[in-house]
ROMARKE-619055 format. One record per residue (C-alpha): z, x, y. Coordinates in steps of 0.25 Angstrom, whole numbers, plus 2048, in hexadecimal, padded with zeros to 3 digits. Layout:
# ROMARKE-619055
ZXY;...
//
This chain:
# ROMARKE-619055
A71B44049;A70B50053;A7BB4F05E;A78B5106B;A80B5A075;A82B56082;A83B60090;A91B6008F;A94B63080;A88B6F081;A90B74091;A9EB71089;A97B7C07D;A91B85086;A9FB8708E;AA7B87080;A9DB9407D;A9EB9A08A;AAFB9A088;AADB9F07B;AA2BAA081;AB0BAE08C;AB8BAF083;AB1BB8078;AAEBC1085;ABBBC3088;AC0BC507A;AB5BD107B;ABABD6088;AC9BD5082;AC3BDD076;ABDBE707D;AC9BE9086;AD1BEB07A;AC6BF5075;AC6BFE081;AD6BFD082;AD7C02074;ACDC0C076;AD4C11083;AE1C12079;AD9C1A06C;AD3C2407A;AE1C2607E;AE5C2706F;ADAC3106E;ADEC3B079;AECC3B074;AEAC3F066;AE1C4B06D;AE9C4F075;AF5C51068;AE9C56061;AE9C6006B;AF7C6306C;AF9C6505C;AEEC6F05C;AF5C77067;B02C75060;AFAC79052;AF5C8505A;B01C8905F;B08C89052;AFFC9004B;AFFC9C056;B0EC9D054;B0EC9C045;B03CA8045;B0ECAE04E;B1ACAC045;B10CB0038;B0FCBC041;B1BCBF045;B21CBB036;B18CC602F;B1ECD203A;B2DCCE035;B29CCD026;B23CDC029;B2FCE102F;B3ACDA026;B31CDE01A;B32CEE023;B40CEF026;B42CE9016;B3ACF5011;B42CFF01B;B50CF9017;
//
């Protein structure tokens, strides 16, 4: 036996489907909004990391120059020290 649906039941079903579609749409918009916020946070974090990397590179360059200068000075002092020891 086939049960026939009346117009009120069909309208009720259609209204429930529309409600579910609207709820799903809102959930999708919430997810999209969350993704956009996360992207923004990640972009800020990436910018911060890039800035820190540039600072580290500058510091390494500065320290390498200082190291080279100090090695030259050490070689000079060692040479002068050996020269003084030879005269003694």
